[in-house]
Backbone as CSV, one residue per row, in Angstrom:
resi,resn,N_x,N_y,N_z,CA_x,CA_y,CA_z,C_x,C_y,C_z
1,MET,22.995,18.233,88.246,22.271,17.779,87.133,22.432,18.280,85.788
2,ASN,22.571,17.612,84.844,22.896,18.126,83.444,21.954,19.016,82.797
3,GLU,22.202,20.039,82.210,21.389,20.734,81.426,20.560,20.095,80.319
4,ASP,19.367,20.741,79.883,18.808,20.080,78.746,19.683,20.825,77.478
5,ILE,20.025,19.889,76.731,20.573,20.552,75.353,19.441,20.327,74.269
6,LEU,18.521,19.523,74.329,17.518,19.192,73.178,16.296,19.265,73.844
7,VAL,15.270,19.948,73.505,13.800,20.134,74.194,12.986,19.991,73.031
8,VAL,11.976,19.058,72.947,11.111,19.080,71.705,9.835,19.092,72.644
9,GLU,8.901,20.055,72.123,7.607,20.510,72.789,6.381,20.243,71.862
10,GLY,5.583,19.301,72.003,4.428,19.125,71.018,4.695,18.950,69.580
11,LEU,5.631,18.301,69.319,6.068,18.082,68.012,5.384,17.250,67.189
12,THR,4.740,17.895,65.902,3.807,17.117,65.143,4.259,17.345,63.845
13,LYS,4.351,16.233,63.075,4.470,16.326,61.503,3.243,15.399,60.847
14,ASP,2.851,16.086,60.022,1.743,15.431,58.959,2.216,15.179,57.675
15,PHE,2.034,14.363,57.307,2.004,14.242,55.727,0.636,13.883,55.227
16,ILE,0.311,14.020,53.931,-1.057,13.712,53.359,-1.600,12.208,53.944
17,GLY,-2.555,12.522,54.759,-3.321,11.239,55.231,-2.519,10.651,56.097
18,LEU,-1.428,11.341,56.742,-0.659,10.458,57.682,-0.025,11.336,58.831
19,ARG,-0.206,11.001,60.033,0.320,11.851,61.251,1.636,10.963,61.699
20,ALA,2.764,11.416,61.141,4.140,10.576,61.646,4.652,11.143,62.865
21,LEU,4.309,12.316,63.464,4.719,12.541,64.602,3.518,13.042,65.332
22,ASP,3.154,12.732,66.786,1.813,13.239,67.091,2.094,13.887,68.510
23,ASN,2.325,15.232,68.651,2.353,15.838,69.937,3.362,15.401,70.766
24,LEU,4.613,15.353,70.315,5.739,14.406,70.847,6.596,15.480,71.724
25,ASN,6.819,15.011,72.879,7.535,15.809,74.071,8.737,15.015,74.282
26,MET,9.837,15.700,74.177,11.003,14.870,74.615,12.234,15.759,74.996
27,VAL,13.003,15.409,76.154,14.210,16.140,76.504,15.346,15.256,76.451
28,VAL,16.285,15.769,76.114,17.838,15.206,75.908,18.831,15.974,76.806
29,HIS,19.235,15.471,77.824,20.302,16.035,78.758,21.550,16.025,78.281
30,GLU,22.195,17.165,78.335,23.569,17.173,77.877,24.660,16.087,78.608
31,GLY,25.401,15.539,77.662,26.192,14.334,78.180,25.685,13.061,78.324
32,GLN,24.468,13.028,77.791,23.529,11.851,77.771,23.694,10.901,76.711
33,ILE,23.631,9.666,76.803,23.199,8.810,75.583,21.767,8.496,75.724
34,HIS,21.030,8.975,74.760,19.580,9.034,74.748,18.987,7.999,73.687
35,GLY,18.352,6.974,74.071,17.859,6.029,72.999,16.519,6.483,72.643
36,LEU,16.135,6.126,71.321,14.888,6.287,70.747,14.399,5.013,69.825
37,ILE,13.560,4.313,70.503,12.880,3.155,70.018,11.783,3.065,69.447
38,GLY,11.400,2.181,68.568,9.887,1.905,68.162,10.057,0.970,67.049
39,PRO,8.923,0.329,66.603,8.629,-0.456,65.693,8.756,0.145,64.435
40,ASN,9.208,-0.469,63.291,9.248,0.110,62.070,7.970,0.956,61.585
41,GLY,8.364,2.231,61.191,7.472,3.095,60.718,6.658,3.929,61.968
42,SER,7.427,3.931,63.145,6.848,4.604,64.249,7.065,6.057,64.104
43,GLY,8.075,6.487,63.395,8.347,7.955,63.284,9.869,8.434,63.795
44,LYS,10.803,7.387,63.943,11.866,7.721,64.375,12.850,8.582,63.542
45,THR,12.962,8.120,62.248,13.721,8.798,61.166,12.848,10.220,60.864
46,THR,11.639,10.121,60.825,10.903,11.407,60.681,11.227,12.467,61.751
47,PHE,11.357,11.933,63.079,11.814,12.921,64.105,13.106,13.400,63.757
48,PHE,14.205,12.806,63.574,15.498,13.258,62.957,15.288,14.194,62.029
49,ASN,14.599,13.766,60.922,14.505,14.768,59.828,14.006,16.216,60.278
50,VAL,13.042,16.154,61.017,12.278,17.273,61.602,13.316,18.243,62.360
51,VAL,14.004,17.637,63.418,14.834,18.084,64.265,16.090,18.768,63.310
52,THR,16.648,18.171,62.351,17.499,18.764,61.587,17.266,19.500,60.496
53,GLY,15.885,19.775,60.099,15.590,20.735,59.202,15.186,20.268,57.842
54,LEU,15.385,18.917,57.759,15.095,18.322,56.346,13.772,18.282,56.096
55,LEU,12.963,18.189,57.099,11.255,18.318,57.087,10.912,19.417,58.136
56,SER,9.830,20.144,57.469,9.382,21.121,58.641,8.459,20.589,59.419
57,ALA,8.353,21.058,60.660,7.241,20.702,61.426,5.845,21.139,61.350
58,THR,4.892,20.506,61.413,3.473,20.808,61.305,3.095,21.756,62.364
59,ALA,3.484,21.236,63.658,3.410,22.184,64.886,4.301,21.620,66.088
60,GLY,4.626,22.477,67.055,5.352,22.036,68.051,6.710,22.964,68.022
61,LYS,7.473,22.843,68.933,8.877,23.502,68.989,10.040,22.639,69.344
62,ILE,10.914,23.198,68.686,12.346,22.370,69.030,13.336,23.538,69.422
63,TYR,13.978,23.327,70.648,14.949,24.013,71.409,16.222,23.238,71.357
64,PHE,17.348,23.968,70.861,18.684,23.336,70.999,19.494,24.495,71.741
65,ASP,20.050,24.026,72.990,21.059,24.953,73.725,20.137,26.142,73.998
66,SER,18.782,26.028,74.212,17.878,26.939,74.586,17.480,27.819,73.270
67,ALA,17.946,27.699,72.181,17.496,28.372,70.952,16.558,27.833,70.253
68,ASP,15.676,28.364,69.843,14.473,27.901,69.014,15.092,27.749,67.513
69,ILE,15.165,26.220,67.309,15.569,25.817,65.774,14.411,25.323,64.974
70,THR,13.271,25.495,65.465,12.090,25.129,64.757,12.214,25.510,63.310
71,ASN,12.217,24.260,62.371,12.047,24.789,61.003,13.244,25.579,60.425
72,CYS,14.389,25.481,60.940,15.745,26.089,60.462,16.088,25.423,59.452
73,GLU,16.829,26.028,58.496,17.573,25.349,57.410,18.430,24.222,58.120
74,PRO,18.773,23.304,57.389,19.758,22.214,57.829,21.196,22.733,58.053
75,THR,21.524,23.622,57.220,22.900,24.074,57.252,22.863,24.967,58.729
76,ALA,21.879,25.576,58.806,21.933,26.461,60.215,21.869,25.485,61.316
77,VAL,21.303,24.439,61.373,21.139,23.474,62.283,22.480,22.664,62.533
78,ALA,23.191,22.452,61.416,24.336,21.891,61.564,25.474,22.927,62.095
79,ASN,25.479,23.992,61.748,26.316,25.124,62.296,26.037,25.504,63.735
80,LEU,25.044,25.209,64.231,24.762,25.412,65.677,25.279,24.040,66.599
81,GLY,25.724,22.968,65.704,26.290,21.925,66.389,25.485,20.623,66.462
82,ILE,24.864,20.213,65.530,24.015,19.061,65.483,24.361,18.318,64.149
83,SER,24.794,17.141,64.527,25.365,16.227,63.270,24.579,14.915,63.353
84,ARG,24.445,14.397,62.247,23.700,13.265,62.196,24.263,12.355,61.100
85,THR,23.802,10.942,61.098,24.075,9.830,60.155,22.556,9.533,59.579
86,PHE,22.659,8.754,58.506,21.547,8.355,57.754,21.509,6.993,57.727
87,GLN,20.391,6.255,57.560,20.105,4.999,57.453,20.777,4.292,56.061
88,ALA,20.705,5.146,55.115,21.106,4.534,53.810,22.538,4.533,53.584
89,GLY,23.243,4.909,54.569,24.806,4.966,54.387,25.339,5.828,53.259
90,ARG,24.710,7.224,53.309,25.205,8.036,52.028,26.477,8.515,52.323
91,LEU,27.304,8.230,50.987,28.608,8.631,50.860,28.727,9.236,49.559
92,VAL,29.765,9.823,49.290,30.210,10.170,47.737,30.884,9.282,47.256
93,PRO,30.548,8.422,46.243,31.363,7.242,45.859,32.647,7.741,45.106
94,ARG,32.672,8.729,44.472,33.980,9.079,43.678,34.760,10.036,44.694
95,MET,34.913,9.809,45.837,35.747,10.456,46.820,36.136,9.528,47.772
96,THR,37.538,9.601,48.252,38.013,8.792,48.999,37.313,8.624,50.229
97,VAL,37.671,7.691,51.346,37.033,7.629,52.597,37.516,8.859,53.437
98,LEU,38.819,9.197,53.331,39.244,10.549,53.855,38.600,11.671,53.515
99,GLU,38.464,11.956,52.110,37.610,13.050,51.719,36.175,13.030,52.202
100,ASN,35.675,11.967,52.197,34.143,11.883,52.666,34.083,12.330,54.103
101,VAL,35.104,11.725,54.938,34.887,12.149,56.348,35.494,13.705,56.493
102,MET,36.242,14.217,55.766,36.636,15.674,56.021,35.613,16.561,55.435
103,SER,34.843,16.147,54.452,33.679,16.955,53.929,32.753,17.188,55.060
104,GLY,32.661,16.287,56.103,31.628,16.796,57.228,32.175,17.887,58.072
105,ALA,33.355,18.448,58.012,33.996,19.563,58.725,33.737,20.958,58.032
106,TYR,33.341,20.839,56.651,33.278,22.138,55.636,32.020,22.731,56.034
107,VAL,31.060,22.302,56.925,29.957,23.211,57.132,30.322,24.310,58.040
108,HIS,31.290,24.029,58.897,31.805,25.204,59.826,33.132,25.929,59.131
109,SER,33.488,25.809,57.982,34.540,26.163,57.612,34.179,27.323,56.548
110,ARG,35.109,28.251,55.929,34.818,29.050,55.024,35.588,28.661,53.703
111,LEU,35.886,27.359,53.670,36.634,26.903,52.464,35.682,26.292,51.542
112,ASP,36.038,26.351,50.178,35.301,25.709,49.156,35.655,24.423,49.166
113,ILE,34.846,23.359,49.429,35.177,22.002,49.314,35.276,21.538,47.992
114,ARG,34.846,22.080,47.023,35.097,21.567,45.499,36.746,22.070,45.317
115,GLY,36.895,23.170,45.661,38.394,23.705,45.331,39.536,22.883,45.881
116,VAL,38.936,22.579,47.329,40.137,21.840,48.074,40.268,20.452,47.430
117,PHE,39.315,19.655,47.042,39.525,18.401,46.500,39.923,18.265,45.267
118,LEU,39.731,19.543,44.414,40.269,19.587,42.999,41.680,19.895,43.040
119,ARG,42.376,20.763,44.195,43.687,20.816,44.365,44.293,19.477,45.022
120,ARG,43.664,18.839,45.766,44.134,17.442,46.222,45.149,17.965,47.273
121,PHE,46.221,17.510,47.229,47.307,17.687,48.208,48.463,18.609,47.676
122,PHE,48.322,19.403,46.686,49.315,19.949,46.345,49.494,21.404,46.964
123,THR,48.422,21.760,47.547,48.484,22.887,48.430,47.473,22.583,49.680
124,THR,48.123,23.080,50.753,47.198,22.780,51.887,47.227,23.988,52.881
125,SER,45.930,24.419,53.313,46.041,25.584,54.065,46.141,24.880,55.652
126,ALA,46.484,25.814,56.659,46.384,25.311,58.011,44.999,24.727,58.242
127,GLN,43.911,25.387,57.995,42.651,24.741,58.392,42.371,23.438,57.809
128,GLU,42.856,23.095,56.510,42.615,22.052,55.855,43.596,20.946,56.419
129,ALA,44.769,21.310,56.925,45.614,20.325,57.708,45.002,19.952,58.866
130,ASP,44.260,20.857,59.620,43.792,20.430,60.898,42.383,19.556,60.665
131,MET,41.785,19.961,59.442,40.676,18.815,59.100,41.145,17.681,59.094
132,ARG,42.158,17.576,58.437,42.762,16.219,57.899,43.234,15.407,58.907
133,ARG,43.899,16.110,60.011,44.298,15.504,61.233,43.175,14.919,62.111
134,ARG,42.069,15.688,62.046,40.985,15.228,62.918,40.133,14.036,62.097
135,ALA,40.119,14.135,60.915,39.540,12.888,60.040,40.171,11.704,60.060
136,LEU,41.557,11.847,60.071,42.360,10.610,60.330,42.396,10.005,61.670
137,LYS,42.259,10.683,62.616,42.018,10.352,64.074,40.729,9.890,64.218
138,LEU,39.606,10.255,63.638,38.300,9.743,63.736,38.331,8.312,63.097
139,LEU,39.029,8.279,61.837,39.021,7.060,61.023,39.743,6.034,61.924
140,GLU,40.704,6.424,62.631,41.253,5.249,63.503,40.332,4.917,64.615
141,LEU,39.589,5.814,65.106,38.489,5.479,66.350,37.648,4.469,65.738
142,VAL,37.284,4.637,64.559,36.250,3.698,63.864,36.712,2.522,63.165
143,GLY,37.943,2.390,63.410,38.501,1.203,62.840,38.890,1.036,61.320
144,LEU,39.032,2.359,60.730,39.235,2.333,59.237,40.533,3.071,58.928
145,ALA,41.472,3.075,59.681,42.754,3.737,59.625,43.459,3.113,58.250
146,ASP,43.233,1.932,57.825,44.038,1.448,56.675,42.909,1.597,55.634
147,SER,41.938,2.397,55.471,41.243,2.479,54.415,41.000,3.947,53.832
148,VAL,41.879,4.824,54.138,41.801,6.274,54.134,41.638,6.606,52.675
149,GLU,42.574,5.819,51.758,42.722,6.147,50.408,41.689,5.399,49.494
150,ARG,40.911,4.592,49.994,39.952,3.797,49.187,38.930,4.620,48.770
151,TRP,38.326,4.416,47.520,37.009,5.140,47.111,36.131,4.526,47.830
152,ALA,34.953,5.465,48.266,34.075,5.009,49.000,32.970,3.917,48.271
153,SER,33.136,3.838,47.078,32.283,2.953,46.087,32.811,1.591,46.395
154,GLU,34.011,1.385,46.951,34.554,0.158,47.209,34.224,-0.553,48.608
155,LEU,33.581,0.281,49.368,33.224,-0.159,50.836,32.185,-0.998,50.888
156,VAL,32.109,-1.868,51.773,30.972,-2.779,52.111,30.070,-2.095,52.841
157,TRP,29.026,-2.474,53.241,27.997,-1.883,54.098,28.634,-1.369,55.441
158,VAL,29.187,-2.178,56.293,29.612,-1.813,57.408,30.427,-0.871,57.440
159,GLN,31.538,-0.874,56.683,32.455,0.111,56.298,31.905,1.677,55.939
160,ARG,30.735,1.519,55.207,29.921,2.585,54.847,29.424,3.220,56.029
161,GLN,28.824,2.624,56.857,28.220,3.169,58.077,29.397,3.704,58.992
162,LEU,30.488,2.960,59.102,31.549,3.538,60.107,32.021,4.728,59.512
163,THR,32.026,4.846,58.034,32.741,6.291,57.527,31.682,7.307,57.761
164,GLN,30.381,7.092,57.716,29.357,7.930,58.093,29.541,8.502,59.397
165,ILE,29.746,7.726,60.436,29.867,7.971,61.856,31.169,9.065,62.085
166,ALA,32.220,8.572,61.444,33.385,9.414,61.409,33.123,10.680,60.813
167,ARG,32.287,11.015,59.707,31.929,12.067,59.090,31.220,12.907,60.060
168,ALA,30.161,12.407,60.819,29.371,13.352,61.391,30.202,13.630,62.475
169,LEU,31.193,12.968,63.182,31.791,13.516,64.380,33.084,14.478,64.005
170,VAL,33.335,14.512,62.718,34.736,15.398,62.544,34.197,16.788,62.698
171,SER,33.020,17.283,62.508,32.576,18.536,62.809,32.489,18.992,64.277
172,GLN,32.930,18.138,65.082,32.934,18.464,66.514,31.651,18.854,66.973
173,PRO,30.433,18.204,66.759,29.209,18.539,67.297,29.042,18.383,68.827
174,LYS,27.953,19.173,69.319,27.508,19.096,70.770,26.626,18.017,70.691
175,LEU,25.886,17.588,69.768,24.875,16.708,69.641,24.751,15.764,68.500
176,LEU,24.947,14.584,68.691,25.158,13.686,67.499,23.936,12.813,67.419
177,LEU,23.334,12.667,66.262,22.148,12.005,66.060,22.622,10.852,65.205
178,LEU,22.270,9.308,65.762,22.575,8.284,64.852,21.409,7.659,64.444
179,ASP,21.096,7.418,63.194,20.025,6.559,62.727,20.339,5.189,62.301
180,GLU,19.877,4.277,63.212,20.077,2.700,62.819,21.343,2.577,62.509
181,PRO,22.530,2.916,63.406,23.877,2.764,63.101,24.320,1.429,63.031
182,THR,23.571,0.425,63.551,24.089,-1.162,63.284,23.327,-1.788,62.419
183,GLY,22.376,-1.011,61.603,21.497,-1.791,60.698,22.489,-2.459,59.752
184,GLY,22.089,-3.872,59.482,22.838,-4.821,58.821,24.001,-5.282,59.185
185,MET,24.286,-4.789,60.560,25.656,-5.453,61.068,25.374,-6.682,61.882
186,GLY,26.329,-7.443,62.205,26.493,-8.638,63.045,26.789,-8.277,64.358
187,VAL,26.728,-9.256,65.125,27.249,-9.031,66.671,28.290,-8.283,67.041
188,GLN,29.582,-8.829,66.290,30.798,-8.058,66.438,30.811,-6.708,66.131
189,GLU,30.283,-6.463,65.014,30.194,-5.040,64.440,29.430,-4.249,65.107
190,SER,28.257,-4.613,65.709,27.482,-3.910,66.309,28.188,-3.583,67.816
191,GLN,28.790,-4.436,68.328,29.564,-4.309,69.685,30.595,-3.005,69.419
192,MET,31.222,-3.186,68.227,32.155,-2.032,67.719,31.465,-0.646,67.930
193,VAL,30.264,-0.465,67.366,29.619,0.727,67.376,29.175,1.214,68.619
194,GLU,28.675,0.132,69.493,28.587,0.580,71.037,29.747,1.007,71.679
195,HIS,30.699,0.536,71.327,32.070,1.320,71.669,32.355,2.504,71.353
196,ILE,32.127,2.949,69.983,32.270,4.071,69.472,31.399,5.024,70.059
197,ILE,30.191,4.688,70.245,29.173,5.551,70.951,29.703,5.997,72.275
198,ARG,30.166,5.099,72.962,30.531,5.434,74.391,31.759,6.498,74.524
199,GLN,32.742,6.118,73.344,33.938,6.869,73.487,33.470,8.324,72.733
200,ALA,32.497,8.472,72.045,32.048,9.629,71.619,31.486,10.557,72.716
201,ARG,30.916,10.008,73.869,30.411,10.639,75.013,31.710,11.031,75.867
202,SER,32.313,9.908,76.250,33.238,9.972,77.406,34.738,10.658,76.890
203,GLU,35.102,10.431,75.556,36.234,11.085,75.232,36.101,12.525,74.296
204,LEU,35.055,12.468,73.764,34.762,13.657,72.819,33.917,14.523,73.478
205,GLY,33.120,14.280,74.584,32.277,14.827,75.206,30.819,15.478,74.556
206,ILE,30.609,14.283,73.641,29.350,14.678,72.639,28.271,13.969,73.339
207,THR,27.050,14.638,73.410,25.924,14.079,73.618,25.272,13.226,72.668
208,VAL,24.580,12.238,72.784,24.298,11.296,71.493,22.832,10.842,71.739
209,VAL,22.129,10.732,70.536,20.722,10.410,70.589,20.795,9.168,69.468
210,VAL,20.660,7.956,69.872,20.677,6.798,68.969,19.381,6.150,68.603
211,VAL,18.995,6.238,67.464,17.646,5.635,66.806,17.919,4.230,66.651
212,GLY,17.032,3.253,67.040,17.434,1.824,66.579,16.172,1.083,66.766
213,HIS,15.843,0.100,65.770,14.831,-0.890,65.807,15.273,-2.180,66.851
214,ASP,16.716,-2.170,66.890,17.411,-2.980,67.749,17.265,-2.597,69.153
215,VAL,16.156,-3.169,69.813,16.034,-2.867,71.192,17.220,-3.277,72.072
216,ARG,17.861,-4.113,71.849,19.024,-4.637,72.800,20.194,-3.804,72.654
217,LEU,20.495,-3.224,71.313,21.599,-2.330,71.272,21.256,-0.863,71.854
218,VAL,20.172,-0.357,71.735,19.628,1.014,72.316,19.730,0.794,73.817
219,THR,19.034,-0.334,74.385,18.846,-0.340,75.855,20.450,-0.736,76.502
220,THR,21.221,-1.281,75.793,22.458,-1.487,76.360,23.306,-0.349,76.376
221,VAL,23.290,0.523,75.576,24.316,1.715,75.324,23.713,3.078,75.979
222,SER,22.446,2.936,76.137,21.618,4.438,76.568,21.592,4.469,78.064
223,ASP,21.708,5.648,78.390,21.345,6.129,79.753,19.843,6.309,80.076
224,TRP,19.089,6.817,79.071,17.741,6.947,79.039,17.059,6.840,77.595
225,VAL,15.779,6.105,77.634,15.309,5.515,76.563,13.776,6.122,76.258
226,THR,13.487,6.628,75.125,12.078,6.969,74.716,11.711,6.113,73.741
227,CYS,10.518,5.469,73.978,10.066,4.570,72.910,8.598,5.341,72.253
228,ILE,8.595,5.243,70.977,7.305,5.891,70.262,6.801,4.769,69.255
229,ASN,5.484,5.104,69.069,4.873,4.355,68.262,3.826,5.102,67.385
230,PHE,3.675,4.928,66.121,2.849,5.968,65.397,2.976,7.457,65.590
231,GLY,4.202,7.815,65.884,4.531,9.136,66.394,4.308,9.588,67.690
232,HIS,3.535,8.726,68.518,3.207,9.101,69.764,4.181,8.510,70.806
233,LYS,4.510,9.274,71.971,5.356,8.307,73.100,4.704,7.791,73.794
234,ILE,4.969,6.518,73.983,4.287,5.389,74.743,5.157,5.123,75.946
235,ALA,6.352,5.430,76.189,7.063,4.968,77.446,8.453,5.820,77.274
236,GLU,8.923,5.968,78.685,10.147,6.729,78.700,10.854,6.280,80.063
237,GLY,11.978,6.229,80.170,12.673,6.006,81.511,14.086,5.138,81.153
238,THR,14.355,4.465,82.247,15.651,3.836,82.266,15.630,2.545,81.312
239,PRO,16.533,2.175,80.706,16.285,1.049,79.891,15.641,-0.104,80.499
240,GLU,15.871,-0.426,81.691,15.070,-1.450,82.270,13.584,-1.206,82.283
241,GLN,13.393,0.111,82.757,11.838,0.562,82.812,11.154,0.410,81.616
242,VAL,11.633,0.825,80.473,11.178,0.770,79.122,11.102,-0.735,78.553
243,GLN,12.025,-1.440,78.851,11.999,-2.796,78.280,10.849,-3.580,78.906
244,ASN,10.502,-3.190,80.029,9.472,-3.993,80.913,7.982,-3.112,80.887
245,HIS,8.117,-2.080,80.063,6.787,-1.251,80.047,5.679,-2.122,79.219
246,PRO,4.607,-2.311,79.704,3.661,-2.969,78.700,3.063,-2.403,77.496
247,GLY,3.157,-1.139,77.163,2.934,-0.640,76.016,4.042,-0.835,75.188
248,VAL,5.284,-0.957,75.627,6.392,-1.335,74.536,6.296,-2.627,74.186
249,LEU,6.062,-3.599,75.168,5.821,-5.029,74.872,4.846,-5.245,73.760
250,GLU,3.636,-4.563,73.936,2.629,-4.697,72.930,3.011,-4.193,71.404
251,ALA,3.657,-2.968,71.352,4.122,-2.263,70.323,4.966,-3.413,69.395
252,TYR,5.752,-4.054,70.151,6.815,-4.809,69.395,6.348,-6.275,69.410
253,LEU,5.579,-6.729,70.233,5.046,-8.153,70.031,3.681,-8.415,69.811
254,GLY,2.899,-7.187,69.803,1.536,-7.320,69.616,0.807,-7.582,70.766
255,LYS,-0.700,-7.315,70.894,-1.314,-7.528,71.967,-1.998,-8.939,71.860
256,GLU,-2.079,-9.688,72.987,-2.501,-11.025,73.078,-3.978,-10.969,73.236
257,GLU,-4.484,-11.840,72.510,-5.942,-11.842,72.548,-6.462,-12.756,73.567
């Protein structure tokens, strides 16, 4: 039986006049692809933001690899081995695709990223060379091997999302958090992302939590699924169990009168 890599106990997040997470309990097993679904506004992205330290928890505990990471700074969380993507496709527009991906590795290095990219390729340390090799390999994995020298500002939405995934993977995380990785994508692009998620687990040994409003994507790729609504867990189990749960159907389709 796989060990627990992420354990969330009673996690609560309050904003002014709003409870975004409500006493949420969730366990992610090492080596698992764990789906997190729920309607828009259900608290999925807030969950990622609290786990990664971008937001502080109002109550509850978060354990990663048995260590208490509740309210740790984002850099500390990343250094422990948690990496993530964002819905907004955040990239640095005046850096190349390769540089954007390499930037994901600098959280674990002692190198000054500004100095490295100002020097460009005139001088290269062994550590930089290793980062570059990893970044190029991951860009090949996500299908962007021909775009390494393009400016990030030139990329279309799908390419921005794929670059984000490569950047999140380059730090060699133990746990990868993907926030709506197929948002705005067609069927073919979504299938490509599904394949990348499976490769991250099977070839790179990374545990993955994937958030999605797209129930089909998440239930297709995941081993275990948690569904939340208004920050509260309403169902959990295998994809088949969650898809057929009355509470999930009601959350997505509404209650019949």
